N, C-alpha and C positions, 0 to 999 in steps of 0.2 A: 670707607676708603677713599682717599683723595685722588685727583687726576694723576698726580705723579706716581702714586702707588700702583694705579690701574695699568700703567704702562709696562709694569714688570709683574705678570701673573705669578701668583704664589698662593700661600694659604689664605683662607678667608679670614678676614680681620674679626676680632671680638670686641664687644663693648659690655660694659656693666649694665645690668637690668635694675634700675632703681636702687633700693637699698637691700636687695635680696641676697647679695653676695654672689649671684650667678653671673657668669660671663657667657654671653650668647654670641654666636656667629652673626655678623651683620646680615648675611644671607641665610635664611632658614627656609623651611619647608611647610607650606600650607597644604592641608590634606583634605580639603572639601572635595577635589576631584577624585580622591581615592575612596570617597563615600559614594561615587557614581553621580557626581554632579552633572546633570543634563544628559550624560551618556555612560554606558556601562564600561567599567575597567575591570578586566580579569584579575583573579587572585594572583596569577603569576606575575602579571604586569605590576600590580600594586607592590608585591614583595620585591621585585627588581627595582622599582622606583625608589623605595625606601633604602634599599641597599646601596644604590647609586649615590643617593644624597649623603649617606655616611661616608662612603668612599670618597666623595668630593670634598669632604671636610665640614659639612654642615652639622652642627650640634644641637640645633634648635628646631623642634617640630611642634606644630600646633594642630589639635584636632577638636572634636566636639561631638556630644551625643546627636545632635541635629544632622551631622554629615552622613546621610544615608541611613538615619535611624539606628545608629550604633555600629555600622558597617566600617566606617573609617577607624573608630576606636579599636575595634577587633583587629584590623589589619595592622595598625600602628603597634599595638601591644605585642603582637606576635613578632614584629620585626625588631623591636628594640629591647625585648625582655633581657637579653644577655649584653646589653650595651649601657652600663651604668654612667657613662660619660655624657649621655644625651640629656638635654634640658627639654622637658615635656610640659606643654600646657594643654589643658582641656577646659571645658566650660560647664557652667551650672545655670539653671533657670528653666530647663525642660526636663521632665521625667517621661521616660518611655514605658508604655504599657502594652501588653500583648494585644494584637488585633488580628483575629482570624480572617478578616476580609482581605488581608494582603496575601495574595496567592501568586503573584508574579512581580516583575520588575518594572511595570509601567510607571511613568513619570508622576511622582507625588512630591509636592513641596519642593520642586526642582531637582529631585534625585531619582535615578533609575535603580533603586535598591529593593532586593527581595526580602529584606529583614521585615518580619511580621510584627511590627510595632507601630503605635501611634503616639505622638508627642503631646504632652500637656504642660503648659507653663505653670511653674511653681517657684516663686522667689522667696518663700517663707523660710524660717529658721530650719524646721524640719525638712522642708523640700530641698534646701541647699545641702544639708548633711546627706540626705539620701542620694541626691544627684551625684555627689562626690563618691559615695560608697558604690553606687551602681556603675560608675565610670571605672572605678578600680576593678570590679568584677569583669567588665567587658574587656578592659585592657589587659587583664591578667597580671596586674602589677601591684606591688605593695604601697606604692606612692606615686604622685605627680608633683611636679614642682610648682606650677602656677595654675590658679583657677580664675577664669574670667566670667563675670556675670554677662550672659549672653542675651543681646537684643532687648535690653531694657530701653524704653523711650516711647515718647508720645507718637512719633511718626509710625513706629512699628505696631503699637497697641491700640492707637486710637482711643475709643471711649473706654477701653479696659485699662488704660494706663494707670489711672489713680488707684485701682484695686491692686495691680501688681506692684506699684510704687510703695503702697502701704505694706505689702508683704515684705518687700526688701528692707524697709526702714523700721517702722513700728512693729512689723511682724518678725523681726529679728534675723532677716536674711544676712544683712551686713554684719550683725553680731556672730553669726555662725562662722563667717569667714574670718573675722578678726580672732575668734577662738581657735580656728585651725592654724592660723598663722602664728599666734602667740605660743600655742603648744608645739610649734615646729613640724606640725604634720604637713604643711605646705611651706615653701619658701616665701610666698607672697600671693597677693591677689589684685584683681583689677576688673575692668569690664571690657567686653568685646562688643563694639557697636559701630553703626555707621551714622550716628547722630551726634553732632557736636554738643548741642544743648543738653543731652543726656550725660555727657562727661562732666559738665559743669555741675549739674544737679548731684550726681553721686560723689563728686569731689567735695562738695559742701557737707556731705553726710558721713564721709570716711576717708581715711588716709589710704590712697591707692598706690600700689608699687608700680603698676603699669597700666597703660591703656592700649588695648589692640583696636586701632582706629582704621576702619575698612573704607577706603575710597574718599576720605575727606581731607587728606593731605597728599597731593600727587602732583605730577607735572601739569596736570589739567586744572586742579582745584587747590587753592591755597588759603581759603577762608580761615583755617585753623590758626593762621599767624596772628589774627586779630586778638584773640583772647585766650584760646585754649593752650597753645604752645607756651606762651608767657606764664599762664597759671601752672602748667606742669613744671616749668623750670623753677618756679618759686616753691612748689610743693615737693620737689625731688622725684616726680613721677615720670617714668620713661614712657616713651611712645613706641609701640611696635606697629609698623605700617602693614595692614592687610589690604588687599585689592590695589596694589600699586598701579595696575593697568586699568583701573576704573571699569572692572568687569569685562575687559577684553579689548577696548578700542585702542589703548596705548601699546598693547601687544601686537595686534594685527595691523594697525593703521587703518587708513580709509580706503584703500585700493582693493580690498577683497570683494569677492562676490557675495551677494546677499547682504542683509542689514548689519551694521556694526552694533556691537553690544556695548551699552553704557548703563551702569547703575542697575544691573539685573534686567535690562529690557533693551529695546531698539533705541539707538542714539538719536536724539533730535537733531535737526539740521544745523542748529547753531553750534552744537558740540562737534558735529562732523566737520564743519567749517574751521573751527578752532584747531582741532586735531590736525587736520590737513596742513594748516599753516605751520604747526609745530613740526610735523612730519617733514615738510619741505625744507624747513630750516635745518633739521638734523641732517638730511640728505646732503645739503650743501657742504656740511662739514664732515661727511663720511661716518656719521654715527647712526646706528640703528635706533629707531624710536624707543623700543623697550629698554635698550642700554641706558639711554638718557633718562628714561622713568625711574629706573632703580637708582642710578647715581644721584639724581635730584633729591629724593626723599632721604638718602642716607647723608646728605650734606647738612641736615639740620642737627645741631648738637644735641637736641632732646630726643632724637630718634635713636633707639638701641638697635633695631633691626628692621628688616623687611622680609615678609613671607609670602611670596607669590604662590598661587595654587599650581601645582605640578602633577602631571598625570602619567609620565612615562620616563624611563631612563634617558631617552634622548632629550626630553624636555629638561631634565636635570643638567645634562652636559651643555645644552643650549643656554640655559639660564646662568650657569656659572661662567660661560664665555662672555655673555652679555655683561655680567658684574665686573669682569676683568677688562672689558673693552676700553681702550684709551679714548678719552674725550678732551678735545682742545678747549682751552679757556674761551676761545673766540665763540664757541657755540653758546655759552652761557651769556656772554656779552650781547650777542645778537638777540637772544630770547628776551633779555631784559630790555634792550633798546626798543624792540618792536612791541613791547607790552604783552608778550606771549607768556611770560611769568612775571611775577610781582618783583618790583624793584628791591623790596625788603626781604625777599626769600633767599635764604643761604644757598649758595652753590658750591661745589667741590673746590673751585679755585680760591674761594674765601677761606676754606679750611687750610689749604697750602699756604696762603699768605700768613694766616694766623700762626700756624706752626713754624713758619720761617722767622716770624718776629719773635716768637718765644725762644727759638734756638739762638737768635742773634743776642738776646738779652741774658741768656743763661750764664755765660762767663762773668758778666758783671755781677749777677746774683751770687755766684759762687765766690767771686772776689770779696764781695761785701760780707758774705757770711764768714769767710776766712778771717777778714779783718776784725769782726766782732769777736770771733773765738780766740784770736791772737792779737790783742791790742799792743801798740808799741810800748816798750818799757823804758 
């Protein structure tokens, strides 16, 4: 949504997701918090959060087996089973196995979930197909729209990366996803990662409909402009931005008590200082920092949507209000002028100018088309 459109709150705009034929709302729902990420969320709050998202007009929900070891998928499926208009993505690459040692909801792998399972990575042909089928069982649904290969990459897997990469490529994992897409079982597939290099690797091996990119294209980080976003434009691959707040610091700002969170851990001083400068610039223009964070990523034409993690109905309402918050063009000009965002990063004001230019030339195009259709006699 452009700055001009934000000044008049209304429905959440929609964009096409790659070549899938799916139109998703620019603002969607990330459900890691509903898998009890870092802290418990009650079943009643989870249900109310999902209902609030639907009522607010969101049609795009993302989940994963990893989120609470199946808890998020169970909650999402129960909430949207009678909502065929929702676009649902989940992930493959981890299989969940029963684990009798899980008897409480103490923190494990970042989640406070009581679900008695342990995850094992499996990117093979049969592992991908089983992961898909297991997700359908947990969701209680007959189908999902999009499957993302979750957390493939050298940074994530270290010394085990080559083994998992072989499973995905020569081991047939990508072939299984292509089969599911070709058969129409899913509308499309991609990868869900926070590593830019992994995106390039997989794009060389398969045609991806979308990439769920967590934390690597944000108001704070724009390295994806160098190669990834141009490569996605050339391939027709959409980007869905996850982690638009870089794990929290762009949502909370730097004035909170306790450590600021960045990239799943405490933020280093250099990051805190940079965010503080961005935050101060936003304050001078009367714009909440997280509103600028959402608007910034949506200004890139390759971005189909953004899915912040949301844990309550109140957060749904607050996030929708941030999405609609008017943002003056002067904010983007100052952020560019001070080097706080890259000069080549698209901003909403650029989209307004481009649409204005298209609108100005449209009458000339219509006149030319009419002249070709009705030449003088």
